[in-house]
C-alpha positions in Angstrom: 0.0 0.0 0.0 1.4 3.4 -1.0 2.4 5.8 1.8 0.0 8.6 2.5 1.1 12.0 1.2 0.3 13.6 4.6 -0.3 11.8 7.9 -1.1 14.1 10.8 -1.5 12.3 14.1 -3.0 13.9 17.3 -1.3 17.2 16.9 -1.7 20.2 19.2 -0.4 23.8 18.8 0.0 26.1 21.8 1.2 29.7 21.6 2.2 32.1 24.4 -0.6 34.5 25.3 -0.1 38.1 24.0 -1.0 39.6 27.4 2.3 38.7 29.0 0.7 36.6 31.6 2.8 33.5 30.8 -0.3 31.5 29.9 -0.6 29.6 26.6 -3.4 29.7 24.0 -4.3 26.4 22.5 -5.1 26.9 18.9 -5.7 23.3 17.9 -5.6 19.9 19.6 -6.4 16.3 18.9 -6.1 16.9 15.1 -5.7 13.8 13.1 -5.8 14.0 9.3 -4.8 11.8 6.3 -4.3 13.0 2.8 -3.9 10.5 -0.1 -1.4 11.1 -2.9 -4.0 12.2 -5.4 -6.7 13.5 -3.1 -8.2 17.0 -2.8 -9.3 17.7 0.8 -10.9 21.0 2.0 -11.0 22.2 5.6 -13.8 24.5 6.7 -14.7 26.0 10.0 -15.5 29.2 11.8 -13.0 32.1 12.0 -10.1 31.5 14.3 -10.6 27.7 14.4 -6.9 27.0 13.4 -7.3 26.1 9.7 -4.2 28.0 8.7 -2.3 26.6 11.7 -2.9 23.1 10.3 -1.6 24.2 6.9 1.5 25.8 8.5 2.2 22.6 10.4 1.8 20.6 7.1 4.3 23.0 5.5 6.8 22.6 8.3 6.5 26.3 9.1 5.3 25.5 12.6 6.3 22.6 14.8 3.4 21.1 16.7 3.5 21.2 20.5 2.4 17.6 20.5 1.7 14.8 18.0 3.5 13.8 14.8 3.5 14.6 11.1 4.7 12.3 8.3 5.1 13.1 4.6 5.1 10.0 2.4 5.9 7.9 5.3 8.8 9.9 6.7 8.7 12.1 9.8 8.6 15.8 8.9 11.5 17.6 10.4 11.8 21.1 9.1 10.3 22.5 5.9 8.2 20.2 3.8 10.2 20.1 0.6 7.5 18.0 -1.1 4.9 20.8 -0.7 4.1 24.0 -2.5 2.2 26.7 -0.6 -0.2 29.2 -2.2 -1.1 31.9 0.3 -4.2 34.0 0.6 -2.3 37.3 0.3 -0.3 38.4 -2.8 3.2 37.1 -2.4 4.5 38.3 -5.8 7.5 40.6 -5.8 6.5 43.9 -7.4 9.9 44.5 -8.9 10.0 41.2 -10.8 8.0 40.4 -13.9 5.6 37.5 -14.1 8.3 35.4 -15.7 10.8 36.4 -13.1 8.4 35.7 -10.2 7.8 32.2 -11.5 11.5 31.7 -11.9 12.2 32.6 -8.3 11.5 29.2 -6.6 13.2 27.4 -9.4 16.3 29.5 -8.8 16.3 28.6 -5.1 16.1 25.0 -6.2 19.4 25.4 -8.0 18.1 25.2 -11.5 20.1 26.9 -14.3 18.8 30.2 -15.6 18.0 28.7 -19.0 16.2 25.8 -17.4 14.2 28.1 -15.0 13.1 30.4 -17.9 12.0 27.5 -20.0 9.9 25.9 -17.2 8.5 29.3 -16.1 7.4 30.2 -19.7 5.7 26.8 -20.0 3.8 27.2 -16.8 2.6 30.7 -17.6 1.2 29.3 -20.9 -0.5 26.5 -19.0 -2.3 28.9 -16.7 -3.3 31.1 -19.7 -0.7 33.8 -19.4 1.4 33.2 -22.5 2.4 36.6 -23.9 2.3 38.2 -20.4 5.7 37.1 -19.3 7.1 40.7 -19.1 4.2 42.2 -17.2 4.8 43.3 -13.6 2.2 42.6 -10.9 0.7 46.1 -11.0 0.1 45.6 -14.7 -2.0 42.5 -14.1 -5.6 42.0 -12.8 -6.2 40.3 -9.5 -7.1 37.1 -11.3 -4.0 37.2 -13.5 -1.8 37.7 -10.4 -3.4 34.6 -8.9 -2.5 32.7 -12.1 1.1 33.8 -11.8 1.1 32.6 -8.1 -0.4 29.3 -9.2 2.3 28.9 -11.9 4.9 29.8 -9.4 3.7 27.1 -7.1 3.2 24.3 -9.7 6.4 25.1 -11.5 8.3 23.6 -8.5 6.5 20.2 -9.2 5.3 19.7 -5.6 3.7 16.4 -4.7 1.5 18.2 -2.2 -0.2 21.6 -2.7 -1.2 23.7 0.3 -3.7 26.5 -0.4 -4.9 29.0 2.1 -8.1 30.7 0.8 -6.2 31.6 -2.4 -9.3 33.0 -4.3 -11.2 34.8 -1.5 -10.4 38.3 -2.8 -11.5 37.6 -6.4 -14.9 38.4 -8.0 -17.2 35.4 -8.5 -16.6 34.9 -12.3 -12.8 35.1 -11.9 -12.9 32.9 -8.8 -14.8 30.1 -10.7 -12.3 30.3 -13.6 -9.4 29.9 -11.1 -11.1 27.0 -9.3 -11.6 25.1 -12.5 -8.0 25.9 -13.5 -6.8 24.4 -10.2 -8.9 21.3 -10.6 -7.7 20.8 -14.2 -4.0 21.2 -13.3 -4.1 19.0 -10.2 -6.1 16.1 -11.4 -4.1 13.0 -12.6 -2.8 13.3 -16.2 -2.6 10.3 -18.5 1.0 9.3 -17.6 1.4 11.4 -14.4 0.2 11.1 -10.8 -2.2 13.7 -9.5 -1.5 16.2 -6.8 -2.4 15.9 -3.1 -4.2 19.2 -2.2 -5.0 20.5 1.2 -7.3 23.5 0.7 -8.5 26.0 3.3 -11.7 28.0 2.7 -14.5 29.8 4.4 -16.8 29.1 1.5 -18.7 25.8 1.9 -19.9 25.9 -1.7 -16.3 26.1 -2.9 -15.2 23.3 -0.6 -17.8 20.9 -1.9 -17.5 21.8 -5.5 -13.7 21.2 -5.6 -13.0 18.5 -3.0 -13.0 14.7 -2.6 -13.5 15.2 1.2 -14.5 18.1 3.4 -13.3 18.3 7.0 -15.1 20.5 9.5 -13.3 22.1 12.4 -14.9 23.0 15.8 -14.8 26.6 17.2 -11.7 27.6 19.0 -9.8 27.6 21.2 -8.6 24.0 21.2 -10.2 23.4 17.7 -10.3 19.9 16.4 -12.0 18.0 13.5 -15.6 17.2 14.2 -16.8 16.1 10.7 -15.3 14.2 7.8 -17.5 14.2 4.7 -17.0 12.3 1.5 -18.0 14.3 -1.6 -19.5 11.7 -3.9 -20.0 13.9 -6.9 -19.1 13.2 -10.6 -15.6 14.1 -11.8 -14.2 15.9 -13.7 -16.1 18.9 -12.5 -17.0 22.4 -13.5 -17.5 24.3 -10.2 -20.5 26.2 -11.5 -22.3 23.2 -13.1 -21.7 20.8 -10.2 -23.7 23.1 -7.9 -26.8 22.2 -10.0 -26.3 18.5 -9.3 -29.2 17.1 -7.3 -26.9 15.7 -4.7 -24.9 18.9 -4.2 -27.3 20.6 -1.7 -28.0 17.3 0.0 -24.3 17.2 0.8 -24.3 20.9 1.6 -27.1 20.5 4.1 -25.4 17.6 5.8 -22.2 19.6 6.3 -24.0 22.8 7.3 -25.8 21.1 10.1 -22.5 20.5 11.7 -20.8 23.7 10.7 -23.6 26.0 11.6 -23.5 25.2 15.3 -19.7 25.9 15.4 -20.1 29.2 13.6 -22.8 30.3 16.1 -20.6 29.1 19.0 -17.6 31.1 17.6 -19.8 34.2 17.1 -21.1 34.0 20.7 -17.5 33.7 22.1 -16.3 36.7 20.0 -19.4 38.8 21.1 -18.7 37.9 24.8 -15.1 39.0 24.4 -16.1 42.3 22.8 -18.6 43.0 25.6 -15.9 42.4 28.2 -13.4 44.7 26.4 
């Protein structure tokens, strides 16, 4: 049996409180999660439930306070070199062209300049930006900037892709185009393996339309997974068309029954804190 792309076992993350009291804030605890080598898994939950913390642990950017993380069967110690990370915020360097931004990670990998340029040009074409290689970020629309970021991530040929609400700032039409782009680029090709994707979103529609599974997190602090839903919808998918499938809202309602209570609980906690302030 092939090793799991990502194997998270009973992790917890605690951080020092910002009030200087010496206490610790428990962001997540009892988090266990598996990700198959060609699986697309979305994590949803209320604001502040530790979704991004899980992603940062998977990337090796944060060491958990407890528990273990394995990548393809090996203990993760330091940065996850098998993973590419696509952030919510724009991480493009404004003084570098689209081509130069995509080349950046390849240069860090030690690729030759000629090699890097060839790979970067190919990926810009694959995300629909052929002919825009010399444009700087400020000369590109928000959707085009996201395409450059996607090319930058995929050009490194990661086996695992970590995505933290990458399309939340886009308009609906551009967002759907980018979602379909990701699904098309990450699904298994004829002679190539697919990508393992761990995707963070606040949008339950987006999570269901794109994923093989959706994991629901409880309200924080001490957030943990409380729901694991298989998304049994036809593939390949168009994210707009799949929402008209009769089973889509059946799945949506099942997940929302769990998620709604946690959103309300999180809102009540935030309101209580504001009233005390």
